[in-house]
N, C-alpha and C positions, 0 to 999 in steps of 0.2 A: 211583152207583146206576144201576140198569136198571129201568125199568116195563114190564111187559106188557100186552097188550090185554085178558088175564084177570084184571086188578083185582089183580095182585100186584106188589111192589116188591122187587128185590135188591139187597143192597147187601154189601160185603167190607171187612174191617178190616185193618190191618196186623199186626194178631195172629193172623190165619189163618183167622177166621170168616167164613163165607158164610153170610148170613141172608134171608128171604124174609120179608116184612110185607104185610100186608092193605092194600091202597091205601086205603080209608075210614079204617078204624079205627085203623091202626099197629101191629094186634097183630102179636106175632111167630108164623110160621106154622113155620118149620122152622129149622134152624141147622146148619151142619156145620163141623168143626175140622178144618183142613188139615193142621196141624202145622207150617206155615210160613209166612213173611208174605206176604199177598198185597199187589202193587204195582201193580195194575192194574183195572180196573173190570171186571164181569161183562158178556159180549156174551151176543148171542142169535142162534141161527141154528136152520133148518127143513131137514127131510129127509123127503121123502115126505110132507108134511104135519103132520109130529111136529114141536113147538118144544122146544128143548134150551138151555140156559143154561150157559156155559162159560168159564173162568177158568183162568189159570196161578198156581201158587204153588210155589216152592222147585223150579222146572223141571218139574213136573208138570204136566200138563194134565188139568183136571177137566171133565167134562160131566155135565150133570145133565138127565133128561127131564121133562118137565113133563106134568102130568096133563091130560087132557083138561075 
């Protein structure tokens, strides 16, 4: 799992789901199916002040920009 300063927690499942939850309520905010098992946790990085969440699944690197 990965927690952001913006009140969102990201989690990945071995079934290929990437999910974002609201920190306070646990409400599911977003889900993406990669189509391949995810064997690692999401990571976060920033480029020019924009925050991204990335992970790999099935030999593909996925990167998602976070809204401000």
